[in-house]
N, CA, C and O atoms as a MOPAC input file, in Angstrom:
PM7 MOZYME 1SCF
protein

 N     40.81200 1    80.49100 1    10.73800 1
 C     40.91800 1    79.24500 1    11.47400 1
 C     39.91700 1    79.25400 1    12.63200 1
 O     39.84400 1    80.21500 1    13.39800 1
 N     39.15600 1    78.18000 1    12.74400 1
 C     38.16800 1    78.05700 1    13.82100 1
 C     38.86800 1    77.50500 1    15.06000 1
 O     39.54200 1    76.47600 1    15.00600 1
 N     38.69400 1    78.20900 1    16.17300 1
 C     39.31300 1    77.76300 1    17.42000 1
 C     38.39600 1    76.75600 1    18.10900 1
 O     37.19500 1    76.98800 1    18.24300 1
 N     38.97200 1    75.63700 1    18.54200 1
 C     38.19600 1    74.64500 1    19.27400 1
 C     37.85000 1    75.17900 1    20.65300 1
 O     38.69600 1    75.75100 1    21.34000 1
 N     36.59700 1    74.98600 1    21.05200 1
 C     36.16500 1    75.39600 1    22.38800 1
 C     36.13200 1    74.15400 1    23.26200 1
 O     35.52700 1    73.14200 1    22.91000 1
 N     36.79700 1    74.25000 1    24.41700 1
 C     36.83200 1    73.12300 1    25.33600 1
 C     35.49400 1    73.01200 1    26.05300 1
 O     34.97800 1    73.99200 1    26.59000 1
 N     34.94800 1    71.81400 1    26.05400 1
 C     33.67800 1    71.55000 1    26.70700 1
 C     33.91400 1    70.56700 1    27.84800 1
 O     34.66800 1    69.60500 1    27.69700 1
 N     33.27000 1    70.80700 1    28.99200 1
 C     33.37500 1    69.90800 1    30.13900 1
 C     31.97500 1    69.47000 1    30.53900 1
 O     31.09000 1    70.30000 1    30.74800 1
 N     31.78200 1    68.16300 1    30.64300 1
 C     30.50000 1    67.60500 1    31.07300 1
 C     30.75900 1    66.58100 1    32.17300 1
 O     31.83700 1    65.99100 1    32.25300 1
 N     29.75000 1    66.38200 1    33.01700 1
 C     29.89300 1    65.54000 1    34.20800 1
 C     28.93800 1    64.34900 1    34.14200 1
 O     27.85200 1    64.42100 1    33.56700 1
 N     29.38800 1    63.24100 1    34.76100 1
 C     28.61200 1    62.00600 1    34.72900 1
 C     28.63300 1    61.32100 1    36.08300 1
 O     29.50700 1    61.55800 1    36.91800 1
 N     27.64700 1    60.47000 1    36.26800 1
 C     27.60800 1    59.58700 1    37.43200 1
 C     28.57900 1    58.44400 1    37.14500 1
 O     29.75100 1    58.69800 1    36.86700 1
 N     28.12800 1    57.21100 1    37.20500 1
 C     29.02300 1    56.07800 1    36.98100 1
 C     28.83300 1    55.50800 1    35.57900 1
 O     27.77500 1    55.67900 1    34.97300 1
 N     29.86700 1    54.82400 1    35.06200 1
 C     29.74500 1    54.22500 1    33.72900 1
 C     28.88200 1    52.97300 1    33.76800 1
 O     28.61500 1    52.41900 1    34.83500 1
 N     28.45100 1    52.53500 1    32.59200 1
 C     27.78400 1    51.23200 1    32.54600 1
 C     28.86300 1    50.15000 1    32.60600 1
 O     30.05100 1    50.46700 1    32.67000 1
 N     28.47400 1    48.91100 1    32.58500 1
 C     29.42700 1    47.80500 1    32.76300 1
 C     30.45000 1    47.69900 1    31.63500 1
 O     31.49600 1    47.07100 1    31.79600 1
 N     30.14200 1    48.32000 1    30.48700 1
 C     31.06400 1    48.29800 1    29.34700 1
 C     32.00400 1    49.50600 1    29.32600 1
 O     32.84200 1    49.62400 1    28.43200 1
 N     31.86800 1    50.39800 1    30.30300 1
 C     32.72200 1    51.59000 1    30.34600 1
 C     32.21000 1    52.72000 1    29.47800 1
 O     32.99400 1    53.46500 1    28.89200 1
 N     30.88500 1    52.84900 1    29.39300 1
 C     30.26000 1    53.87000 1    28.55300 1
 C     29.45500 1    54.86600 1    29.38400 1
 O     28.93000 1    54.54100 1    30.44900 1
 N     29.37700 1    56.08700 1    28.86200 1
 C     28.58200 1    57.15200 1    29.47200 1
 C     27.63100 1    57.68700 1    28.40400 1
 O     28.07400 1    58.09200 1    27.32900 1
 N     26.34100 1    57.69300 1    28.68900 1
 C     25.34800 1    58.17300 1    27.74000 1
 C     25.30600 1    59.70200 1    27.74000 1
 O     25.24000 1    60.32900 1    28.79800 1
 N     25.34400 1    60.29100 1    26.54900 1
 C     25.26900 1    61.74900 1    26.39800 1
 C     23.98700 1    62.28000 1    27.04300 1
 O     23.97000 1    63.39000 1    27.57400 1
 N     22.91700 1    61.48700 1    26.99700 1
 C     21.64000 1    61.92100 1    27.56800 1
 C     21.70600 1    62.09800 1    29.08000 1
 O     20.86400 1    62.78800 1    29.65500 1
 N     22.69200 1    61.48700 1    29.73100 1
 C     22.81200 1    61.57300 1    31.18300 1
 C     23.86100 1    62.57900 1    31.64400 1
 O     24.11200 1    62.71000 1    32.84200 1
 N     24.47700 1    63.29300 1    30.69400 1
 C     25.51000 1    64.25100 1    31.08500 1
 C     24.90300 1    65.48700 1    31.73300 1
 O     23.77100 1    65.87400 1    31.44300 1
 N     25.68300 1    66.09200 1    32.61600 1
 C     25.27900 1    67.31600 1    33.30600 1
 C     26.29100 1    68.40600 1    32.96500 1
 O     27.47700 1    68.13700 1    32.77500 1
 N     25.80400 1    69.62600 1    32.89400 1
 C     26.67800 1    70.75800 1    32.57600 1
 C     27.39700 1    71.29100 1    33.81100 1
 O     28.42700 1    71.95500 1    33.69800 1
 N     26.84200 1    70.99300 1    35.00700 1
 C     27.48000 1    71.48200 1    36.22400 1
 C     27.74100 1    70.31400 1    37.17500 1
 O     27.04800 1    69.29700 1    37.14500 1
 N     28.75000 1    70.48700 1    38.00900 1
 C     29.21300 1    69.44200 1    38.90300 1
 C     28.39700 1    69.40300 1    40.19100 1
 O     28.10600 1    70.44100 1    40.78500 1
 N     28.02800 1    68.18800 1    40.61800 1
 C     27.35000 1    67.96500 1    41.88600 1
 C     28.16300 1    66.90900 1    42.63900 1
 O     28.27000 1    65.77200 1    42.17800 1
 N     28.73500 1    67.27100 1    43.78600 1
 C     29.63900 1    66.36400 1    44.49800 1
 C     28.97400 1    65.08700 1    44.99400 1
 O     29.66700 1    64.12700 1    45.33100 1
 N     27.64100 1    65.05600 1    45.04600 1
 C     26.92500 1    63.85100 1    45.48700 1
 C     26.45700 1    62.98000 1    44.32800 1
 O     26.03100 1    61.84500 1    44.54000 1
 N     26.53200 1    63.49700 1    43.11400 1
 C     25.98700 1    62.78100 1    41.94700 1
 C     27.03600 1    62.43300 1    40.89400 1
 O     26.84100 1    61.50100 1    40.11400 1
 N     28.14600 1    63.17100 1    40.86300 1
 C     29.10600 1    63.01100 1    39.77200 1
 C     30.45300 1    62.48900 1    40.25300 1
 O     31.06000 1    63.02500 1    41.18000 1
 N     30.89700 1    61.42900 1    39.59600 1
 C     32.20600 1    60.84500 1    39.88700 1
 C     33.18300 1    61.10400 1    38.74300 1
 O     34.39600 1    60.99500 1    38.92800 1
 N     32.67000 1    61.44200 1    37.57600 1
 C     33.51900 1    61.58800 1    36.39400 1
 C     33.21300 1    62.86200 1    35.62800 1
 O     32.10100 1    63.38800 1    35.66300 1
 N     34.25300 1    63.34600 1    34.92600 1
 C     34.03600 1    64.43800 1    33.98000 1
 C     34.78900 1    64.11400 1    32.70300 1
 O     35.82600 1    63.45100 1    32.71000 1
 N     34.22900 1    64.60500 1    31.60800 1
 C     34.86600 1    64.46100 1    30.30200 1
 C     35.14100 1    65.85700 1    29.77900 1
 O     34.26000 1    66.71700 1    29.76700 1
 N     36.37400 1    66.07100 1    29.34700 1
 C     36.75700 1    67.31400 1    28.68700 1
 C     37.07000 1    66.97300 1    27.24000 1
 O     37.80400 1    66.02800 1    26.95100 1
 N     36.49800 1    67.76200 1    26.33500 1
 C     36.76200 1    67.52900 1    24.91600 1
 C     36.57700 1    68.82400 1    24.14100 1
 O     35.83700 1    69.71600 1    24.55600 1
 N     37.26000 1    68.90900 1    23.01600 1
 C     37.02600 1    70.03000 1    22.11500 1
 C     35.70500 1    69.78200 1    21.41000 1
 O     35.42500 1    68.66200 1    20.98100 1
 N     34.89300 1    70.82300 1    21.28900 1
 C     33.55500 1    70.64300 1    20.72400 1
 C     33.57900 1    70.11800 1    19.29800 1
 O     32.60200 1    69.51200 1    18.85700 1
 N     34.65500 1    70.33000 1    18.57300 1
 C     34.74900 1    69.85100 1    17.19400 1
 C     35.42800 1    68.48900 1    17.09000 1
 O     35.79800 1    68.05900 1    15.99700 1
 N     35.59100 1    67.81600 1    18.21800 1
 C     36.31900 1    66.55000 1    18.23700 1
 C     35.48400 1    65.47000 1    18.91700 1
 O     34.66800 1    65.77300 1    19.78700 1
 N     35.68000 1    64.21900 1    18.52700 1
 C     34.93600 1    63.12700 1    19.15400 1
 C     35.81500 1    62.29900 1    20.09800 1
 O     35.45900 1    61.18100 1    20.47200 1
 N     36.96700 1    62.86300 1    20.47600 1
 C     37.83800 1    62.21400 1    21.45300 1
 C     37.97300 1    63.14900 1    22.64700 1
 O     38.13300 1    64.35900 1    22.48300 1
 N     37.90800 1    62.58300 1    23.84800 1
 C     38.01000 1    63.40900 1    25.04300 1
 C     38.83700 1    62.74600 1    26.12300 1
 O     39.24100 1    61.58900 1    26.00500 1
 N     39.08100 1    63.50900 1    27.18300 1
 C     39.78700 1    62.99100 1    28.35200 1
 C     38.77000 1    62.73200 1    29.44700 1
 O     37.89100 1    63.55300 1    29.71100 1
 N     38.90700 1    61.56900 1    30.08400 1
 C     38.01700 1    61.16700 1    31.17100 1
 C     38.76800 1    61.29400 1    32.48700 1
 O     39.86500 1    60.75900 1    32.64200 1
 N     38.16600 1    62.00700 1    33.43200 1
 C     38.76400 1    62.22800 1    34.73900 1
 C     37.88500 1    61.62700 1    35.82700 1
 O     36.66200 1    61.75600 1    35.78500 1
 N     38.50600 1    60.97200 1    36.79600 1
 C     37.80100 1    60.61000 1    38.01800 1
 C     37.89500 1    61.83800 1    38.91800 1
 O     38.96200 1    62.44200 1    39.02900 1
 N     36.78400 1    62.21600 1    39.56400 1
 C     36.76500 1    63.38200 1    40.43200 1
 C     36.77900 1    62.90800 1    41.89000 1
 O     35.75400 1    62.45600 1    42.39900 1
 N     37.93300 1    63.00600 1    42.56500 1
 C     37.98000 1    62.60700 1    43.97400 1
 C     37.10600 1    63.53100 1    44.82100 1
 O     36.97200 1    64.71800 1    44.52400 1
 N     36.52000 1    62.97800 1    45.86700 1
 C     35.69100 1    63.81400 1    46.71800 1
 C     35.05200 1    63.05000 1    47.85700 1
 O     35.49400 1    61.96700 1    48.23800 1
 N     33.99700 1    63.64800 1    48.39000 1
 C     33.35500 1    63.09200 1    49.57900 1
 C     32.67300 1    61.74900 1    49.33100 1
 O     32.32400 1    61.05100 1    50.28200 1
 N     32.48000 1    61.38400 1    48.07900 1
 C     31.81200 1    60.12000 1    47.75400 1
 C     32.79300 1    58.99800 1    47.36900 1
 O     32.37600 1    57.96300 1    46.85000 1
 N     34.09000 1    59.20400 1    47.62100 1
 C     35.08700 1    58.17600 1    47.28800 1
 C     34.78800 1    56.83800 1    47.94800 1
 O     34.92900 1    55.79000 1    47.31700 1
 N     34.37700 1    56.86400 1    49.20300 1
 C     34.13000 1    55.62000 1    49.93300 1
 C     33.04900 1    54.78200 1    49.24800 1
 O     33.15100 1    53.55600 1    49.19500 1
 N     32.02200 1    55.44200 1    48.72800 1
 C     30.97000 1    54.70100 1    48.00200 1
 C     31.56700 1    54.01200 1    46.77500 1
 O     31.23800 1    52.86400 1    46.47900 1
 N     32.44300 1    54.71900 1    46.06700 1
 C     33.08400 1    54.12600 1    44.88800 1
 C     33.95500 1    52.93600 1    45.27800 1
 O     33.95900 1    51.91600 1    44.59000 1
 N     34.69200 1    53.06300 1    46.37700 1
 C     35.56200 1    51.97000 1    46.84000 1
 C     34.72100 1    50.75100 1    47.23700 1
 O     35.08400 1    49.61500 1    46.93000 1
 N     33.61400 1    50.98900 1    47.91000 1
 C     32.75200 1    49.89500 1    48.35400 1
 C     32.01700 1    49.22000 1    47.19200 1
 O     31.61500 1    48.06200 1    47.30400 1
 N     31.84300 1    49.93100 1    46.08500 1
 C     31.14300 1    49.39700 1    44.91000 1
 C     32.07200 1    49.41300 1    43.69700 1
 O     31.69500 1    49.85100 1    42.61100 1
 N     33.27400 1    48.93300 1    43.90500 1
 C     34.35200 1    49.02300 1    42.92100 1
 C     33.97500 1    48.47800 1    41.53800 1
 O     34.37500 1    49.04200 1    40.51900 1
 N     33.21100 1    47.39100 1    41.50200 1
 C     32.86400 1    46.77400 1    40.21600 1
 C     31.96200 1    47.65400 1    39.36300 1
 O     32.00100 1    47.56700 1    38.13600 1
 N     31.15800 1    48.49000 1    39.98500 1
 C     30.23900 1    49.36600 1    39.24400 1
 C     30.82200 1    50.75600 1    39.01600 1
 O     30.65100 1    51.32800 1    37.93900 1
 N     31.49800 1    51.29600 1    40.00200 1
 C     31.95300 1    52.68000 1    39.95200 1
 C     33.32200 1    52.85500 1    39.29200 1
 O     33.55200 1    53.84700 1    38.60000 1
 N     34.22200 1    51.90600 1    39.50000 1
 C     35.60800 1    52.09900 1    39.07800 1
 C     36.09700 1    51.15000 1    37.99200 1
 O     36.65900 1    51.59500 1    36.99100 1
 N     35.89100 1    49.85100 1    38.17600 1
 C     36.47800 1    48.87300 1    37.26200 1
 C     36.16600 1    49.06800 1    35.77500 1
 O     37.03800 1    48.79000 1    34.95200 1
 N     34.97000 1    49.52900 1    35.38500 1
 C     34.71400 1    49.64500 1    33.94200 1
 C     35.60600 1    50.66300 1    33.20800 1
 O     35.80000 1    50.54300 1    31.99900 1
 N     36.14700 1    51.65900 1    33.92100 1
 C     36.92200 1    52.70600 1    33.22300 1
 C     38.25600 1    53.03700 1    33.88600 1
 O     39.00200 1    53.87600 1    33.38100 1
 N     38.56900 1    52.38800 1    35.01600 1
 C     39.78000 1    52.73900 1    35.75800 1
 C     40.75500 1    51.57500 1    35.86300 1
 O     40.37100 1    50.40600 1    35.90600 1
 N     42.02700 1    51.94000 1    35.90100 1
 C     43.09700 1    51.00200 1    36.23800 1
 C     43.56700 1    51.43200 1    37.62100 1
 O     44.04500 1    52.55200 1    37.80200 1
 N     43.42800 1    50.53300 1    38.59800 1
 C     43.75600 1    50.86700 1    39.98100 1
 C     45.16200 1    50.36800 1    40.28200 1
 O     45.42100 1    49.16500 1    40.26000 1
 N     46.07100 1    51.30300 1    40.56400 1
 C     47.48400 1    50.97800 1    40.75800 1
 C     47.72600 1    50.07700 1    41.96300 1
 O     48.57300 1    49.18500 1    41.90500 1
 N     46.99700 1    50.29700 1    43.04800 1
 C     47.25200 1    49.53500 1    44.28000 1
 C     45.98100 1    48.84400 1    44.77200 1
 O     45.58800 1    49.00100 1    45.92800 1
 N     45.34900 1    48.08800 1    43.89500 1
 C     44.06500 1    47.45600 1    44.20800 1
 C     44.16200 1    46.49900 1    45.40900 1
 O     43.16200 1    46.26700 1    46.08800 1
 N     45.32900 1    45.95500 1    45.67200 1
 C     45.48400 1    45.03700 1    46.79500 1
 C     45.42400 1    45.77000 1    48.14300 1
 O     45.22900 1    45.14100 1    49.18300 1
 N     45.59000 1    47.07900 1    48.12400 1
 C     45.59000 1    47.87200 1    49.35700 1
 C     44.20600 1    48.46700 1    49.63800 1
 O     44.10100 1    49.58800 1    50.13400 1
 N     43.16800 1    47.73100 1    49.32600 1
 C     41.80400 1    48.25000 1    49.42800 1
 C     41.28700 1    48.34900 1    50.85200 1
 O     40.39700 1    49.15200 1    51.13300 1
 N     41.82000 1    47.56100 1    51.73500 1
 C     41.31500 1    47.51600 1    53.10500 1
 C     41.63000 1    48.82300 1    53.83100 1
 O     42.75700 1    49.31600 1    53.79200 1
 N     40.62100 1    49.36600 1    54.48600 1
 C     40.75100 1    50.57400 1    55.30800 1
 C     41.06900 1    51.85700 1    54.53700 1
 O     41.45100 1    52.85300 1    55.15200 1
 N     40.92400 1    51.86100 1    53.21300 1
 C     41.14100 1    53.11500 1    52.47300 1
 C     39.81800 1    53.87000 1    52.36400 1
 O     38.74700 1    53.26500 1    52.33800 1
 N     39.90500 1    55.17700 1    52.30200 1
 C     38.69800 1    56.00500 1    52.22200 1
 C     38.77000 1    57.02900 1    51.09500 1
 O     37.78100 1    57.70700 1    50.81500 1
 N     39.91400 1    57.14800 1    50.45400 1
 C     40.09800 1    58.17000 1    49.42400 1
 C     40.65200 1    57.55800 1    48.14700 1
 O     41.28400 1    56.50200 1    48.15600 1
 N     40.39500 1    58.25700 1    47.05000 1
 C     40.91600 1    57.86000 1    45.74800 1
 C     41.68200 1    59.04800 1    45.18200 1
 O     41.23100 1    60.19100 1    45.25600 1
 N     42.83300 1    58.76100 1    44.62400 1
 C     43.64800 1    59.80100 1    43.99700 1
 C     43.74500 1    59.49200 1    42.51000 1
 O     44.09000 1    58.37600 1    42.12300 1
 N     43.44000 1    60.48700 1    41.67300 1
 C     43.58200 1    60.28200 1    40.23400 1
 C     45.01900 1    60.57900 1    39.83600 1
 O     45.55900 1    61.62900 1    40.18300 1
 N     45.63400 1    59.66000 1    39.11200 1
 C     47.01800 1    59.81500 1    38.68100 1
 C     47.10500 1    60.32700 1    37.24800 1
 O     47.96600 1    61.14300 1    36.92000 1
 N     46.19900 1    59.83600 1    36.39500 1
 C     46.25700 1    60.18300 1    34.97700 1
 C     44.87500 1    60.01600 1    34.35000 1
 O     44.20100 1    59.01600 1    34.59700 1
 N     44.44400 1    60.99400 1    33.53500 1
 C     43.13200 1    60.83900 1    32.89900 1
 C     43.14400 1    59.72100 1    31.86200 1
 O     44.19000 1    59.34100 1    31.33600 1
 N     41.95500 1    59.20900 1    31.58800 1
 C     41.80100 1    58.20700 1    30.54700 1
 C     41.34500 1    58.86900 1    29.25800 1
 O     41.21400 1    60.09100 1    29.18500 1
 N     41.10700 1    58.05100 1    28.24700 1
 C     40.65700 1    58.57600 1    26.95600 1
 C     39.31600 1    57.94600 1    26.59300 1
 O     39.12100 1    56.73900 1    26.73900 1
 N     38.40300 1    58.78000 1    26.12200 1
 C     37.10200 1    58.31500 1    25.66000 1
 C     36.88200 1    58.81400 1    24.23600 1
 O     37.50500 1    59.78000 1    23.79500 1
 N     35.98900 1    58.14100 1    23.53400 1
 C     35.62000 1    58.59000 1    22.19400 1
 C     34.10100 1    58.54400 1    22.06800 1
 O     33.43500 1    57.69300 1    22.65800 1
 N     33.57800 1    59.46700 1    21.29400 1
 C     32.13800 1    59.57100 1    21.10500 1
 C     31.71100 1    58.67600 1    19.95000 1
 O     32.21100 1    58.79200 1    18.83100 1
 N     30.77400 1    57.77800 1    20.24800 1
 C     30.22500 1    56.88000 1    19.24700 1
 C     28.70800 1    57.00200 1    19.33300 1
 O     28.09000 1    56.47900 1    20.26000 1
 N     28.11300 1    57.69000 1    18.36900 1
 C     26.68300 1    57.96300 1    18.42900 1
 C     26.38700 1    58.87500 1    19.60300 1
 O     26.92000 1    59.98300 1    19.67500 1
 N     25.54000 1    58.42400 1    20.53100 1
 C     25.19000 1    59.20200 1    21.72600 1
 C     25.88400 1    58.67900 1    22.97300 1
 O     25.39100 1    58.86200 1    24.08600 1
 N     27.03100 1    58.02700 1    22.78800 1
 C     27.71400 1    57.38900 1    23.91000 1
 C     29.20100 1    57.68500 1    23.89400 1
 O     29.87200 1    57.53800 1    22.87200 1
 N     29.70800 1    58.10900 1    25.05600 1
 C     31.15700 1    58.20900 1    25.25000 1
 C     31.63700 1    56.84100 1    25.71000 1
 O     31.12900 1    56.30000 1    26.69100 1
 N     32.62200 1    56.27400 1    24.99900 1
 C     33.14200 1    54.94600 1    25.33100 1
 C     34.60300 1    55.05200 1    25.73800 1
 O     35.36900 1    55.82200 1    25.15900 1
 N     34.97900 1    54.26200 1    26.74700 1
 C     36.36300 1    54.26700 1    27.20900 1
 C     37.25400 1    53.59200 1    26.17000 1
 O     36.89600 1    52.55600 1    25.60900 1
 N     38.40800 1    54.18500 1    25.92400 1
 C     39.44200 1    53.53400 1    25.12600 1
 C     40.10100 1    52.54100 1    26.08300 1
 O     40.81000 1    52.94700 1    27.00300 1
 N     39.87400 1    51.25800 1    25.87400 1
 C     40.32200 1    50.21900 1    26.81900 1
 C     41.83800 1    50.22300 1    27.00700 1
 O     42.33300 1    49.71200 1    28.01100 1
 N     42.58600 1    50.79200 1    26.05400 1
 C     44.04100 1    50.84400 1    26.19900 1
 C     44.49600 1    52.08300 1    26.97500 1
 O     45.67400 1    52.21000 1    27.30700 1
 N     43.55700 1    53.00200 1    27.26600 1
 C     43.90400 1    54.22100 1    28.00300 1
 C     42.86700 1    54.51100 1    29.09300 1
 O     42.15700 1    55.51400 1    29.02000 1
 N     42.77500 1    53.62500 1    30.11700 1
 C     41.82500 1    53.85800 1    31.21000 1
 C     42.31800 1    54.97900 1    32.13200 1
 O     43.47400 1    55.39300 1    32.05800 1
 N     41.43700 1    55.45500 1    32.98800 1
 C     41.80900 1    56.41200 1    34.01300 1
 C     42.71100 1    55.68300 1    35.00900 1
 O     42.38200 1    54.58700 1    35.46300 1
 N     43.82700 1    56.28500 1    35.34100 1
 C     44.73700 1    55.66200 1    36.31400 1
 C     44.48700 1    56.31300 1    37.68000 1
 O     44.57900 1    57.53000 1    37.83900 1
 N     44.16800 1    55.45700 1    38.65800 1
 C     43.89100 1    55.94200 1    40.01400 1
 C     44.63300 1    55.09000 1    41.02800 1
 O     45.14700 1    54.02100 1    40.69800 1
 N     44.68700 1    55.57200 1    42.26700 1
 C     45.19200 1    54.75000 1    43.35600 1
 C     44.41200 1    55.07400 1    44.60800 1
 O     43.86500 1    56.16700 1    44.75500 1
 N     44.36700 1    54.10100 1    45.51600 1
 C     43.68600 1    54.29000 1    46.79600 1
 C     44.63300 1    54.98100 1    47.76100 1
 O     45.84000 1    54.74200 1    47.75800 1
 N     44.05600 1    55.84500 1    48.58900 1
 C     44.86300 1    56.58100 1    49.55900 1
 C     44.25200 1    56.45700 1    50.94700 1
 O     44.78600 1    57.00900 1    51.90900 1

């Protein structure tokens, strides 16, 4: 039996359709460049999408339509004023289609503002 090896790759922000290009993935995390990571078994085309909270949360909050809305469901979006942090509640699901990881629209990343 072949054991699946877990692979983790990092991304900047998704495109407007909630997609991440494989060509733009990074093997190592950079807190100034990466907002998301995908974990998947190397023999599988389905993965988990995580928002990575950190020092760049405020940029994501200020640019919500580009950084968050394409792949996230925000639990308390009405509480946006004066927030500076994002908390991830539950990972989302992505699937590999060609050279693109696409968000499963029924399973977005669940986050809330803190």
